[in-house]
Z-matrix of the N, CA and C atoms (Angstrom, degrees):
N
C 1 1.449
C 2 1.515 1 110.37
N 3 1.312 2 116.05 1 138.07
C 4 1.452 3 122.18 2 -178.77
C 5 1.526 4 109.68 3 -71.53
N 6 1.347 5 115.79 4 139.94
C 7 1.440 6 119.43 5 176.17
C 8 1.532 7 110.46 6 -111.52
N 9 1.353 8 115.62 7 29.05
C 10 1.419 9 118.38 8 177.05
C 11 1.503 10 110.41 9 -72.35
N 12 1.279 11 116.99 10 164.87
C 13 1.451 12 124.48 11 -174.73
C 14 1.540 13 111.57 12 -57.32
N 15 1.322 14 117.10 13 131.81
C 16 1.443 15 122.46 14 172.42
C 17 1.514 16 107.95 15 -109.82
N 18 1.369 17 117.00 16 117.12
C 19 1.474 18 118.34 17 -176.58
C 20 1.514 19 111.00 18 -62.10
N 21 1.326 20 114.46 19 144.76
C 22 1.468 21 122.56 20 173.52
C 23 1.503 22 109.26 21 -88.75
N 24 1.331 23 118.66 22 167.58
C 25 1.442 24 122.28 23 179.61
C 26 1.526 25 110.16 24 -52.63
N 27 1.320 26 115.34 25 128.68
C 28 1.469 27 121.49 26 178.34
C 29 1.524 28 114.15 27 86.03
N 30 1.343 29 116.82 28 -25.79
C 31 1.460 30 120.57 29 -176.06
C 32 1.524 31 111.39 30 -69.11
N 33 1.360 32 117.29 31 -42.26
C 34 1.444 33 120.80 32 -179.03
C 35 1.544 34 110.65 33 -61.18
N 36 1.342 35 115.11 34 -41.31
C 37 1.445 36 118.40 35 179.03
C 38 1.522 37 112.21 36 -60.88
N 39 1.332 38 114.87 37 -41.69
C 40 1.476 39 119.53 38 179.64
C 41 1.530 40 110.22 39 -63.58
N 42 1.321 41 117.72 40 -44.55
C 43 1.471 42 121.68 41 178.48
C 44 1.515 43 110.77 42 -63.72
N 45 1.335 44 116.77 43 -37.40
C 46 1.444 45 120.72 44 178.63
C 47 1.523 46 112.78 45 -60.91
N 48 1.323 47 115.94 46 -27.55
C 49 1.451 48 121.11 47 -174.78
C 50 1.504 49 114.87 48 -109.17
N 51 1.320 50 117.24 49 14.94
C 52 1.465 51 121.00 50 -177.23
C 53 1.536 52 107.43 51 -151.06
N 54 1.325 53 115.81 52 108.78
C 55 1.452 54 119.74 53 -176.10
C 56 1.532 55 112.55 54 -61.56
N 57 1.320 56 116.99 55 -35.69
C 58 1.476 57 118.83 56 -179.88
C 59 1.523 58 109.87 57 -66.44
N 60 1.327 59 117.91 58 -44.42
C 61 1.484 60 121.27 59 177.54
C 62 1.511 61 110.72 60 -61.48
N 63 1.302 62 117.11 61 -42.74
C 64 1.478 63 122.33 62 -178.80
C 65 1.523 64 110.56 63 -62.09
N 66 1.320 65 117.57 64 -48.75
C 67 1.448 66 120.86 65 -177.60
C 68 1.526 67 112.82 66 -70.70
N 69 1.340 68 115.38 67 -36.40
C 70 1.476 69 118.89 68 177.14
C 71 1.528 70 109.73 69 -64.77
N 72 1.338 71 117.01 70 -40.83
C 73 1.449 72 119.88 71 178.38
C 74 1.546 73 109.74 72 -63.54
N 75 1.311 74 117.30 73 -39.08
C 76 1.460 75 120.15 74 178.23
C 77 1.534 76 110.78 75 -65.30
N 78 1.321 77 117.50 76 -35.41
C 79 1.473 78 120.02 77 174.69
C 80 1.517 79 108.97 78 -57.73
N 81 1.310 80 118.25 79 -43.12
C 82 1.472 81 121.92 80 175.85
C 83 1.522 82 112.53 81 -63.11
N 84 1.329 83 116.87 82 -40.72
C 85 1.462 84 120.50 83 177.44
C 86 1.526 85 111.26 84 -62.61
N 87 1.348 86 115.80 85 -38.72
C 88 1.461 87 120.06 86 178.58
C 89 1.525 88 111.20 87 -65.12
N 90 1.354 89 116.08 88 -43.11
C 91 1.474 90 119.44 89 175.83
C 92 1.520 91 111.45 90 -57.89
N 93 1.338 92 115.27 91 -43.89
C 94 1.513 93 119.99 92 -179.32
C 95 1.522 94 110.29 93 -63.52
N 96 1.344 95 117.70 94 -40.50
C 97 1.467 96 119.31 95 178.92
C 98 1.527 97 111.93 96 -67.06
N 99 1.324 98 117.45 97 -37.47
C 100 1.471 99 119.70 98 173.62
C 101 1.528 100 109.31 99 -56.46
N 102 1.346 101 116.01 100 -47.64
C 103 1.498 102 120.56 101 178.97
C 104 1.528 103 109.66 102 -55.99
N 105 1.333 104 115.99 103 -46.85
C 106 1.466 105 120.14 104 -176.13
C 107 1.552 106 111.10 105 -63.76
N 108 1.298 107 116.60 106 -41.74
C 109 1.483 108 120.83 107 179.69
C 110 1.531 109 108.79 108 -64.19
N 111 1.340 110 117.13 109 -44.23
C 112 1.456 111 121.04 110 -176.71
C 113 1.519 112 112.92 111 -63.30
N 114 1.345 113 116.39 112 -40.53
C 115 1.473 114 117.96 113 -174.24
C 116 1.529 115 114.33 114 -90.73
N 117 1.326 116 117.42 115 -6.56
C 118 1.465 117 119.07 116 -179.44
C 119 1.511 118 110.70 117 -99.75
N 120 1.338 119 116.40 118 172.79
C 121 1.459 120 122.73 119 -179.82
C 122 1.505 121 108.95 120 -140.93
N 123 1.317 122 115.99 121 166.95
C 124 1.460 123 122.78 122 173.71
C 125 1.505 124 113.82 123 54.56
N 126 1.356 125 116.17 124 -134.76
C 127 1.443 126 121.65 125 -176.75
C 128 1.530 127 113.02 126 -63.06
N 129 1.330 128 116.15 127 -34.95
C 130 1.480 129 119.79 128 177.95
C 131 1.538 130 109.94 129 -62.54
N 132 1.346 131 116.68 130 -42.23
C 133 1.443 132 119.36 131 177.52
C 134 1.526 133 111.97 132 -64.55
N 135 1.333 134 116.37 133 -43.14
C 136 1.463 135 121.15 134 179.34
C 137 1.550 136 110.55 135 -59.36
N 138 1.301 137 116.97 136 -44.76
C 139 1.456 138 122.01 137 -179.35
C 140 1.535 139 110.54 138 -65.90
N 141 1.306 140 117.27 139 -44.97
C 142 1.472 141 121.04 140 178.47
C 143 1.521 142 110.58 141 -63.23
N 144 1.334 143 115.57 142 -40.35
C 145 1.462 144 119.37 143 179.83
C 146 1.518 145 110.70 144 -66.05
N 147 1.336 146 119.11 145 -40.60
C 148 1.455 147 121.13 146 176.03
C 149 1.529 148 111.15 147 -57.68
N 150 1.354 149 116.39 148 -43.71
C 151 1.462 150 119.98 149 178.74
C 152 1.547 151 110.04 150 -63.56
N 153 1.313 152 116.33 151 -40.45
C 154 1.466 153 121.17 152 179.50
C 155 1.543 154 110.72 153 -63.10
N 156 1.333 155 115.87 154 -47.43
C 157 1.481 156 120.16 155 -179.89
C 158 1.538 157 109.66 156 -58.35
N 159 1.326 158 116.09 157 -46.51
C 160 1.479 159 119.24 158 -178.59
C 161 1.535 160 110.39 159 -63.06
N 162 1.334 161 117.95 160 -47.35
C 163 1.445 162 120.32 161 -177.44
C 164 1.515 163 110.71 162 -62.87
N 165 1.338 164 117.39 163 -43.76
C 166 1.467 165 118.85 164 178.79
C 167 1.529 166 111.58 165 -62.57
N 168 1.322 167 116.74 166 -42.47
C 169 1.482 168 120.03 167 -178.18
C 170 1.515 169 111.68 168 -64.18
N 171 1.326 170 118.71 169 -47.15
C 172 1.455 171 121.11 170 -175.61
C 173 1.543 172 110.13 171 -74.23
N 174 1.325 173 117.40 172 -35.04
C 175 1.446 174 122.44 173 179.18
C 176 1.546 175 110.56 174 -62.91
N 177 1.321 176 116.16 175 -48.77
C 178 1.462 177 119.34 176 -178.68
C 179 1.531 178 110.75 177 -67.30
N 180 1.295 179 118.53 178 -39.32
C 181 1.462 180 121.16 179 177.12
C 182 1.513 181 110.39 180 -59.11
N 183 1.324 182 117.62 181 -45.96
C 184 1.445 183 121.84 182 179.81
C 185 1.530 184 110.28 183 -62.43
N 186 1.327 185 117.97 184 -42.63
C 187 1.455 186 118.99 185 178.70
C 188 1.524 187 111.10 186 -63.56
N 189 1.338 188 116.26 187 -40.48
C 190 1.444 189 120.37 188 -179.63
C 191 1.525 190 112.75 189 -64.35
N 192 1.318 191 116.22 190 -32.66
C 193 1.478 192 119.97 191 -177.28
C 194 1.495 193 113.51 192 -89.20
N 195 1.326 194 118.70 193 -27.27
C 196 1.475 195 121.01 194 -173.70
C 197 1.536 196 112.88 195 -115.31
N 198 1.306 197 117.65 196 -51.27
C 199 1.482 198 121.76 197 -171.91
C 200 1.534 199 110.91 198 -75.35
N 201 1.318 200 115.79 199 -50.51
C 202 1.477 201 118.14 200 -174.95
C 203 1.537 202 113.45 201 -62.48
N 204 1.325 203 118.71 202 -41.25
C 205 1.470 204 117.03 203 176.76
C 206 1.534 205 112.67 204 -60.43
N 207 1.326 206 116.94 205 -39.90
C 208 1.481 207 119.47 206 176.17
C 209 1.504 208 110.02 207 -64.04
N 210 1.335 209 118.58 208 -44.76
C 211 1.455 210 122.99 209 -179.26
C 212 1.546 211 111.04 210 -61.06
N 213 1.310 212 116.70 211 -41.41
C 214 1.465 213 119.24 212 -179.96
C 215 1.509 214 111.29 213 -56.73
N 216 1.325 215 115.58 214 -43.38
C 217 1.479 216 121.53 215 -176.07
C 218 1.513 217 113.15 216 -85.99
N 219 1.351 218 117.29 217 -33.03
C 220 1.438 219 120.28 218 -164.09
C 221 1.499 220 118.12 219 -106.48
N 222 1.334 221 118.73 220 -2.97
C 223 1.461 222 118.11 221 178.47
C 224 1.516 223 110.73 222 -125.10
N 225 1.328 224 116.95 223 150.85
C 226 1.464 225 120.60 224 178.24
C 227 1.525 226 110.35 225 -59.74
N 228 1.344 227 116.38 226 129.42
C 229 1.455 228 119.01 227 -179.14
C 230 1.510 229 113.72 228 68.09
N 231 1.337 230 115.81 229 22.17
C 232 1.451 231 122.50 230 -175.06
C 233 1.517 232 115.26 231 -55.37
N 234 1.323 233 115.40 232 -38.43
C 235 1.492 234 118.81 233 -178.92
C 236 1.527 235 110.16 234 -60.65
N 237 1.324 236 118.04 235 -45.08
C 238 1.445 237 123.19 236 -179.45
C 239 1.535 238 111.46 237 -67.95
N 240 1.353 239 115.90 238 -42.94
C 241 1.449 240 120.41 239 178.57
C 242 1.511 241 110.42 240 -58.65
N 243 1.330 242 117.68 241 -45.05
C 244 1.456 243 122.08 242 -177.09
C 245 1.527 244 110.49 243 -69.25
N 246 1.308 245 117.72 244 -40.79
C 247 1.457 246 121.46 245 178.77
C 248 1.536 247 110.32 246 -59.45
N 249 1.304 248 116.83 247 -42.23
C 250 1.480 249 120.73 248 177.54
C 251 1.519 250 111.49 249 -63.89
N 252 1.365 251 118.14 250 -40.57
C 253 1.447 252 120.73 251 178.54
C 254 1.536 253 109.67 252 -68.02
N 255 1.318 254 118.90 253 -37.88
C 256 1.478 255 120.22 254 179.15
C 257 1.532 256 111.72 255 -65.99
N 258 1.331 257 116.45 256 -37.06
C 259 1.466 258 120.63 257 175.08
C 260 1.517 259 110.70 258 -61.47
N 261 1.319 260 115.94 259 -44.91
C 262 1.470 261 119.71 260 178.09
C 263 1.533 262 110.93 261 -63.47
N 264 1.347 263 116.79 262 -41.06
C 265 1.447 264 120.91 263 -179.85
C 266 1.521 265 111.28 264 -63.28
N 267 1.327 266 116.27 265 -43.53
C 268 1.479 267 119.53 266 179.63
C 269 1.524 268 110.18 267 -60.42
N 270 1.322 269 116.41 268 -45.70
C 271 1.477 270 119.25 269 -179.43
C 272 1.530 271 110.59 270 -60.95
N 273 1.314 272 116.68 271 -45.34
C 274 1.472 273 120.66 272 -179.78
C 275 1.538 274 110.60 273 -63.78
N 276 1.333 275 117.11 274 -40.25
C 277 1.451 276 120.99 275 178.11
C 278 1.522 277 111.71 276 -61.29
N 279 1.326 278 116.16 277 -40.31
C 280 1.453 279 120.46 278 179.84
C 281 1.516 280 109.70 279 -64.33
N 282 1.352 281 116.36 280 -44.66
C 283 1.461 282 119.68 281 178.98
C 284 1.528 283 110.01 282 -65.66
N 285 1.314 284 117.56 283 -41.38
C 286 1.468 285 121.13 284 178.90
C 287 1.519 286 111.88 285 -63.62
N 288 1.336 287 116.48 286 -42.39
C 289 1.476 288 120.56 287 178.96
C 290 1.521 289 110.84 288 -60.94
N 291 1.343 290 116.85 289 -41.50
C 292 1.474 291 121.08 290 178.13
C 293 1.554 292 109.18 291 -63.70
N 294 1.310 293 116.34 292 -44.20
C 295 1.476 294 119.60 293 179.07
C 296 1.531 295 111.39 294 -64.16
N 297 1.327 296 116.25 295 -36.49
C 298 1.467 297 121.48 296 -178.54
C 299 1.501 298 111.49 297 -62.96
N 300 1.316 299 116.07 298 -28.03
C 301 1.488 300 121.33 299 179.06
C 302 1.538 301 112.60 300 -84.51
N 303 1.333 302 117.19 301 -7.93
C 304 1.470 303 121.79 302 -177.61
C 305 1.514 304 110.49 303 -95.06
N 306 1.310 305 114.66 304 156.05
C 307 1.472 306 120.10 305 170.80
C 308 1.528 307 107.58 306 -80.60
N 309 1.308 308 116.54 307 137.20
C 310 1.475 309 120.54 308 -178.31
C 311 1.513 310 113.12 309 -62.83
N 312 1.361 311 117.91 310 -17.80
C 313 1.446 312 120.88 311 178.17
C 314 1.532 313 113.44 312 -89.58
N 315 1.355 314 116.75 313 -4.92
C 316 1.453 315 121.47 314 179.05
C 317 1.536 316 107.88 315 -62.18
N 318 1.351 317 118.75 316 134.40
C 319 1.458 318 120.86 317 179.91
C 320 1.543 319 112.42 318 -59.90
N 321 1.315 320 119.72 319 -22.20
C 322 1.464 321 122.21 320 178.97
C 323 1.525 322 111.53 321 -83.01
N 324 1.322 323 118.32 322 -11.54
C 325 1.463 324 121.92 323 -173.76
C 326 1.530 325 111.24 324 -64.40
N 327 1.313 326 118.65 325 -52.91
C 328 1.477 327 120.33 326 -174.62
C 329 1.530 328 111.88 327 -63.64
N 330 1.323 329 119.97 328 -44.69
C 331 1.494 330 117.16 329 177.59
C 332 1.534 331 112.62 330 -59.50
N 333 1.351 332 116.30 331 -38.04
C 334 1.476 333 118.97 332 179.80
C 335 1.550 334 109.35 333 -71.15
N 336 1.326 335 115.80 334 -35.97
C 337 1.474 336 118.97 335 177.50
C 338 1.545 337 109.27 336 -62.21
N 339 1.321 338 116.91 337 -43.10
C 340 1.462 339 119.53 338 -179.11
C 341 1.538 340 110.69 339 -65.39
N 342 1.322 341 117.76 340 -36.06
C 343 1.461 342 121.13 341 175.02
C 344 1.531 343 109.85 342 -63.97
N 345 1.327 344 116.70 343 -43.49
C 346 1.466 345 120.65 344 177.87
C 347 1.527 346 109.86 345 -61.58
N 348 1.319 347 116.49 346 -44.35
C 349 1.468 348 119.53 347 -178.91
C 350 1.527 349 109.82 348 -57.43
N 351 1.306 350 117.71 349 -44.37
C 352 1.451 351 121.33 350 179.65
C 353 1.528 352 110.69 351 -60.90
N 354 1.334 353 116.67 352 -45.54
C 355 1.478 354 119.75 353 177.98
C 356 1.520 355 111.42 354 -60.33
N 357 1.330 356 115.78 355 -46.22
C 358 1.473 357 120.53 356 -177.77
C 359 1.523 358 111.71 357 -64.98
N 360 1.332 359 116.99 358 -41.08
C 361 1.460 360 119.91 359 178.52
C 362 1.507 361 111.55 360 -66.89
N 363 1.299 362 118.19 361 -40.01
C 364 1.482 363 120.72 362 176.58
C 365 1.501 364 110.76 363 -62.07
N 366 1.322 365 115.65 364 -41.53
C 367 1.496 366 121.62 365 177.99
C 368 1.494 367 111.69 366 -63.46
N 369 1.328 368 117.31 367 -45.82
C 370 1.476 369 121.17 368 -179.54
C 371 1.545 370 109.79 369 -62.89
N 372 1.325 371 116.99 370 -42.09
C 373 1.456 372 120.12 371 179.91
C 374 1.543 373 109.95 372 -64.02
N 375 1.307 374 117.66 373 -38.99
C 376 1.462 375 121.00 374 177.70
C 377 1.539 376 111.54 375 -63.22
N 378 1.347 377 115.34 376 -43.39
C 379 1.465 378 118.00 377 177.05
C 380 1.530 379 111.12 378 -62.54
N 381 1.334 380 115.68 379 -43.31
C 382 1.464 381 120.39 380 -177.18
C 383 1.548 382 110.77 381 -68.47
N 384 1.325 383 116.31 382 -22.68
C 385 1.465 384 119.14 383 179.72
C 386 1.527 385 113.29 384 -95.10
N 387 1.342 386 116.45 385 -42.16
C 388 1.456 387 119.36 386 -170.91
C 389 1.533 388 114.69 387 -101.85
N 390 1.313 389 118.28 388 -18.58
C 391 1.472 390 120.22 389 -179.71
C 392 1.536 391 112.35 390 -112.81
N 393 1.313 392 117.09 391 -54.73
C 394 1.458 393 120.50 392 -170.70
C 395 1.519 394 114.38 393 -57.68
N 396 1.347 395 120.54 394 -45.97
C 397 1.476 396 119.03 395 -179.89
C 398 1.528 397 112.69 396 -61.63
N 399 1.343 398 116.75 397 -36.12
C 400 1.476 399 120.41 398 179.75
C 401 1.524 400 109.75 399 -71.21
N 402 1.334 401 117.63 400 -35.91
C 403 1.449 402 119.45 401 177.11
C 404 1.520 403 110.13 402 -64.39
N 405 1.308 404 114.89 403 -45.76
C 406 1.483 405 119.77 404 -179.05
C 407 1.531 406 109.90 405 -59.21
N 408 1.363 407 116.12 406 -43.82
C 409 1.476 408 119.35 407 -178.69
C 410 1.531 409 112.35 408 -72.87
N 411 1.341 410 116.31 409 -31.79
C 412 1.462 411 119.69 410 -173.86
C 413 1.512 412 116.17 411 -94.02
N 414 1.314 413 117.43 412 -1.57
C 415 1.459 414 120.34 413 -176.58
C 416 1.536 415 108.89 414 -126.41
N 417 1.328 416 115.02 415 137.64
C 418 1.464 417 118.00 416 175.75
C 419 1.526 418 108.58 417 -81.20
N 420 1.332 419 116.55 418 176.28
C 421 1.467 420 121.63 419 -175.66
C 422 1.517 421 111.50 420 -59.99
N 423 1.313 422 117.05 421 -37.86
C 424 1.484 423 119.90 422 179.82
C 425 1.521 424 110.42 423 -65.34
N 426 1.293 425 117.67 424 -41.00
C 427 1.483 426 121.11 425 179.42
C 428 1.523 427 110.67 426 -68.52
N 429 1.308 428 117.39 427 -41.23
C 430 1.478 429 120.16 428 175.88
C 431 1.508 430 111.17 429 -60.45
N 432 1.316 431 117.52 430 -40.56
C 433 1.475 432 123.02 431 178.82
C 434 1.534 433 109.61 432 -67.23
N 435 1.308 434 117.10 433 -44.11
C 436 1.463 435 120.89 434 179.13
C 437 1.545 436 110.39 435 -62.45
N 438 1.311 437 116.37 436 -41.92
C 439 1.460 438 119.76 437 178.52
C 440 1.524 439 110.76 438 -65.37
N 441 1.331 440 118.24 439 -38.57
C 442 1.482 441 121.86 440 176.42
C 443 1.504 442 109.72 441 -59.95
N 444 1.356 443 117.36 442 -43.51
C 445 1.456 444 120.52 443 177.44
C 446 1.551 445 110.77 444 -62.25
N 447 1.329 446 115.32 445 -39.66
C 448 1.439 447 120.60 446 178.81
C 449 1.519 448 112.04 447 -63.58
N 450 1.336 449 116.91 448 -41.59
C 451 1.458 450 121.23 449 176.41
C 452 1.492 451 112.01 450 -60.63
N 453 1.331 452 117.65 451 -44.32
C 454 1.467 453 122.06 452 178.40
C 455 1.503 454 111.82 453 -63.07
N 456 1.334 455 116.64 454 -41.42
C 457 1.463 456 120.42 455 178.93
C 458 1.548 457 110.21 456 -64.90
N 459 1.325 458 115.58 457 -44.56
C 460 1.466 459 118.93 458 178.35
C 461 1.516 460 111.67 459 -61.42
N 462 1.349 461 116.83 460 -42.09
C 463 1.463 462 120.46 461 179.55
C 464 1.543 463 111.11 462 -64.12
N 465 1.314 464 117.72 463 -33.47
C 466 1.456 465 120.27 464 179.46
C 467 1.530 466 111.53 465 -64.87
N 468 1.321 467 116.71 466 -31.13
C 469 1.453 468 120.94 467 -176.94
C 470 1.526 469 113.98 468 -105.30
N 471 1.315 470 116.51 469 -0.45
C 472 1.457 471 121.12 470 -172.83
C 473 1.511 472 112.32 471 -73.68
N 474 1.328 473 116.38 472 151.63
C 475 1.460 474 119.68 473 170.11
C 476 1.512 475 110.44 474 -58.01
N 477 1.335 476 115.21 475 150.14
C 478 1.483 477 119.38 476 -178.62
C 479 1.534 478 110.82 477 -99.72
N 480 1.306 479 117.24 478 6.91
C 481 1.444 480 122.71 479 178.18
C 482 1.529 481 109.25 480 -133.94
N 483 1.332 482 117.44 481 158.40
C 484 1.456 483 119.79 482 -179.31
C 485 1.506 484 110.91 483 -71.45
N 486 1.315 485 116.96 484 140.93
C 487 1.456 486 122.12 485 176.64
C 488 1.517 487 107.92 486 -131.77
N 489 1.373 488 117.41 487 84.04
C 490 1.448 489 120.05 488 -177.97
C 491 1.544 490 110.13 489 -57.20
N 492 1.327 491 114.49 490 142.53
C 493 1.460 492 120.29 491 -179.62
C 494 1.514 493 113.37 492 93.93
N 495 1.331 494 115.94 493 -6.53
C 496 1.455 495 120.22 494 176.95
C 497 1.530 496 107.71 495 -111.73
N 498 1.342 497 114.49 496 71.70
C 499 1.444 498 118.74 497 -177.06
C 500 1.539 499 112.70 498 -113.85
N 501 1.312 500 117.77 499 20.79
C 502 1.449 501 118.97 500 177.32
C 503 1.508 502 108.48 501 -118.10
N 504 1.327 503 115.48 502 153.42
C 505 1.476 504 119.93 503 178.38
C 506 1.489 505 110.76 504 -59.88
N 507 1.350 506 117.94 505 -42.60
C 508 1.469 507 119.49 506 -177.38
C 509 1.524 508 110.77 507 -63.24
N 510 1.325 509 116.42 508 -44.26
C 511 1.476 510 118.61 509 178.58
C 512 1.512 511 112.17 510 -64.22
N 513 1.327 512 117.34 511 -40.22
C 514 1.459 513 121.95 512 178.23
C 515 1.522 514 111.73 513 -62.08
N 516 1.351 515 116.35 514 -44.53
C 517 1.444 516 120.38 515 -179.91
C 518 1.524 517 110.64 516 -65.38
N 519 1.325 518 115.48 517 -40.91
C 520 1.453 519 118.94 518 -179.44
C 521 1.530 520 113.46 519 -66.97
N 522 1.327 521 115.54 520 -39.79
C 523 1.471 522 119.77 521 -177.00
C 524 1.491 523 114.21 522 -98.11
N 525 1.321 524 117.20 523 -20.21
C 526 1.468 525 122.99 524 -172.86
C 527 1.519 526 116.79 525 -44.41
N 528 1.358 527 118.72 526 -64.91
C 529 1.465 528 118.39 527 -174.66
C 530 1.547 529 113.99 528 -61.46
N 531 1.343 530 116.38 529 -41.67
C 532 1.464 531 119.43 530 -179.41
C 533 1.527 532 110.40 531 -68.70
N 534 1.319 533 115.84 532 -46.02
C 535 1.459 534 120.00 533 179.18
C 536 1.509 535 110.83 534 -62.61
N 537 1.345 536 116.07 535 -44.50
C 538 1.451 537 119.47 536 179.74
C 539 1.534 538 111.00 537 -60.30
N 540 1.315 539 117.91 538 -41.65
C 541 1.454 540 120.76 539 176.54
C 542 1.493 541 111.70 540 -61.52
N 543 1.342 542 117.09 541 -45.54
C 544 1.455 543 120.92 542 179.20
C 545 1.508 544 111.05 543 -61.81
N 546 1.351 545 117.16 544 -43.42
C 547 1.454 546 121.94 545 178.90
C 548 1.522 547 110.95 546 -62.55
N 549 1.318 548 116.51 547 -44.96
C 550 1.462 549 120.19 548 -179.41
C 551 1.523 550 111.84 549 -65.56
N 552 1.337 551 115.77 550 -33.03
C 553 1.466 552 119.25 551 174.60
C 554 1.539 553 109.98 552 -65.74
N 555 1.353 554 116.63 553 -44.61
C 556 1.487 555 120.14 554 177.13
C 557 1.535 556 110.04 555 -59.75
N 558 1.356 557 115.65 556 -42.55
C 559 1.471 558 119.08 557 -179.31
C 560 1.525 559 110.13 558 -61.94
N 561 1.348 560 117.09 559 -43.06
C 562 1.469 561 119.79 560 -179.56
C 563 1.510 562 111.63 561 -64.76
N 564 1.335 563 118.04 562 -39.98
C 565 1.439 564 122.31 563 179.76
C 566 1.518 565 109.24 564 -64.78
N 567 1.338 566 117.92 565 -46.96
C 568 1.453 567 120.97 566 177.74
C 569 1.516 568 112.06 567 -57.16
N 570 1.322 569 115.23 568 -44.91
C 571 1.467 570 119.62 569 179.50
C 572 1.535 571 110.63 570 -63.96
N 573 1.312 572 116.54 571 -45.18
C 574 1.464 573 120.47 572 -178.84
C 575 1.529 574 111.45 573 -62.19
N 576 1.311 575 116.39 574 -32.17
C 577 1.461 576 121.09 575 -178.63
C 578 1.533 577 110.81 576 -92.52
N 579 1.314 578 117.39 577 2.92
C 580 1.464 579 119.10 578 178.49
C 581 1.491 580 115.14 579 75.84
N 582 1.347 581 116.97 580 18.46
C 583 1.457 582 120.53 581 -178.74
C 584 1.517 583 108.94 582 -112.11
N 585 1.248 584 118.51 583 73.66
C 586 1.478 585 123.81 584 -176.37
C 587 1.492 586 105.73 585 -52.13
């Protein structure tokens, strides 16, 4: 059973209307999935890892398409801040792609997972420190709500696997639907064959 965040009454509505709250909550969900993957074994670990891979892939795609473009234009030094986040994302995607090709029972899996967790947590902290406060200050409630809708739309069409080197909004838009379809087909085949 997943131990990701379950919204309380009223909380889901707030996250739906505020991109910063939505993404911060997802950062918590990602931390919880890392915990679940680390403490489980066998099929439970494989299933938790599949959920983690999907959440990381769609979350980063949404940030690349919605948050980073706003940050480039709307925060002081935005270009540099975004470039640093994209470098972090590329590194994490490369680590995640390597892990995705490994068996979860491989003795090298857990050490690599812990390295990925460290990368992802550092990246999330940087977003929460260098992007999110500026977005909150620079956007009114309507803009935050519109951006939250954009994140959800991007996540619905995002690839479900990491694709290192695709860290720009233009590349994501160009490849998104086709890549997402290919990823979802791979996911369905794995599930049908019992290889989560």
